[in-house]
Residue frames relative to the residue before (quaternion, step in Angstrom):
aa qw qx qy qz dx dy dz
X 1.0000 0.0000 0.0000 0.0000 0.00 0.00 0.00
X 0.3257 -0.7402 0.5560 0.1919 3.56 -0.93 0.83
X 0.6004 -0.5972 0.4037 0.3463 3.57 -1.09 0.77
X 0.5867 0.6061 -0.3645 0.3943 3.59 1.09 -0.66
X 0.5610 0.6115 -0.3853 0.4036 3.61 1.18 -0.46
X 0.5533 0.6307 -0.3876 0.3818 3.59 1.16 -0.54
X 0.6143 0.5642 -0.3403 0.4342 3.59 1.20 -0.49
X 0.7984 0.3251 -0.1498 0.4842 3.58 1.11 -0.57
X 0.6733 0.4899 -0.3287 0.4456 3.64 1.09 -0.40
X 0.0541 -0.7760 0.6282 0.0146 3.53 -1.24 0.58
X 0.6907 -0.4441 0.3516 0.4495 3.55 -1.30 0.11
X 0.4227 -0.7264 0.4779 0.2553 3.63 -0.77 0.95
X 0.6530 0.5173 -0.3142 0.4553 3.61 1.22 -0.37
X 0.8445 0.1485 -0.0363 0.5134 3.58 0.61 -1.15
X 0.4201 -0.7262 0.4303 0.3331 3.58 1.36 -0.13
X 0.3877 0.7302 -0.4704 0.3086 3.59 1.24 0.45
X 0.6446 -0.5168 0.4033 0.3934 3.53 -1.35 0.21
X 0.2795 -0.7476 0.5833 0.1508 3.54 -1.20 0.66
X 0.2760 -0.7391 0.5933 0.1599 3.57 -1.05 0.85
X 0.3257 -0.7732 0.5242 0.1461 3.55 -0.86 1.03
X 0.0472 -0.7410 0.6694 0.0269 3.55 -1.08 0.89
X 0.1655 -0.8024 0.5700 0.0623 3.58 -0.68 1.12
X 0.1781 -0.7794 0.5948 0.0836 3.57 -0.85 1.03
X 0.7929 0.0039 0.0295 0.6086 3.57 1.08 -0.74
X 0.0290 -0.7992 0.5995 -0.0317 3.54 -0.89 1.02
X 0.1071 -0.7792 0.6165 0.0370 3.57 -1.08 0.80
X 0.8055 -0.1677 0.0410 0.5669 3.58 -0.24 1.33
X 0.8276 -0.1649 0.1458 0.5164 3.62 -0.56 -1.15
X 0.6568 0.5383 -0.2805 0.4474 3.58 1.28 -0.10
X 0.2893 -0.7055 0.6169 0.1950 3.57 -1.00 0.86
X 0.2323 -0.8174 0.5193 0.0911 3.56 -0.48 1.24
X 0.7986 0.0316 0.0187 0.6008 3.60 0.93 -0.92
X 0.3792 0.7066 -0.5414 0.2527 3.55 -1.07 0.75
X 0.3366 -0.7269 0.5462 0.2448 3.54 -1.17 -0.58
X 0.2696 -0.7031 0.6338 0.1766 3.49 -1.39 0.39
X 0.1044 -0.8182 0.5647 0.0272 3.60 -0.67 1.08
X 0.3232 -0.7249 0.5794 0.1856 3.53 -0.95 0.97
X 0.4139 -0.7312 0.4940 0.2236 3.55 -0.78 1.06
X 0.6799 0.4828 -0.2872 0.4714 3.60 1.11 -0.64
X 0.7595 0.3737 -0.1932 0.4961 3.60 0.82 -1.01
X 0.2531 -0.7861 0.5087 0.2434 3.59 1.25 -0.52
X 0.4800 0.6330 -0.4609 0.3957 3.57 0.97 0.89
X 0.3089 -0.7456 0.5668 0.1657 3.56 -1.06 0.83
X 0.1723 -0.7520 0.6312 0.0804 3.53 -0.94 1.01
X 0.3460 -0.7805 0.4796 0.2028 3.62 -0.51 1.11
X 0.2069 -0.6996 0.6641 0.1638 3.51 -1.35 0.48
X 0.0656 0.8004 -0.5873 0.1009 3.58 -0.56 1.18
X 0.8381 0.0219 -0.0710 0.5404 3.56 -0.86 1.02
X 0.7074 -0.4847 0.2518 0.4486 3.58 1.06 0.79
X 0.6569 0.4984 -0.2995 0.4800 3.59 1.29 0.05
X 0.2873 -0.7524 0.5618 0.1891 3.61 -0.68 1.03
X 0.2635 -0.7480 0.5909 0.1481 3.58 -0.94 0.94
X 0.0159 -0.8424 0.5364 -0.0483 3.57 -0.09 1.32
X 0.2683 0.7446 -0.5548 0.2564 3.56 1.05 0.73
X 0.5599 -0.5900 0.4507 0.3678 3.61 -1.05 0.65
X 0.6827 -0.5360 0.3098 0.3881 3.61 -1.09 0.69
X 0.6736 0.5086 -0.3148 0.4341 3.62 0.90 -0.79
X 0.6836 0.4733 -0.2902 0.4738 3.61 1.22 -0.30
X 0.5130 0.6328 -0.4244 0.3953 3.62 1.27 -0.03
X 0.5050 -0.6247 0.5020 0.3204 3.54 -1.16 0.68
X 0.3258 -0.7313 0.5664 0.1954 3.55 -1.05 0.76
């Protein structure tokens, strides 16, 4: 995921802002991390450079 996406993505549930946490970065790409919604308090994972923005009820448990 590129950092520039932070300008356009939002929480799929409430449309709130997402806070980025980076665990692993490769040049211009965020490879591992998470996006946290301040309103919903839900973490959306970033794995292999792909943010998983499925609503919480659709995530695997």
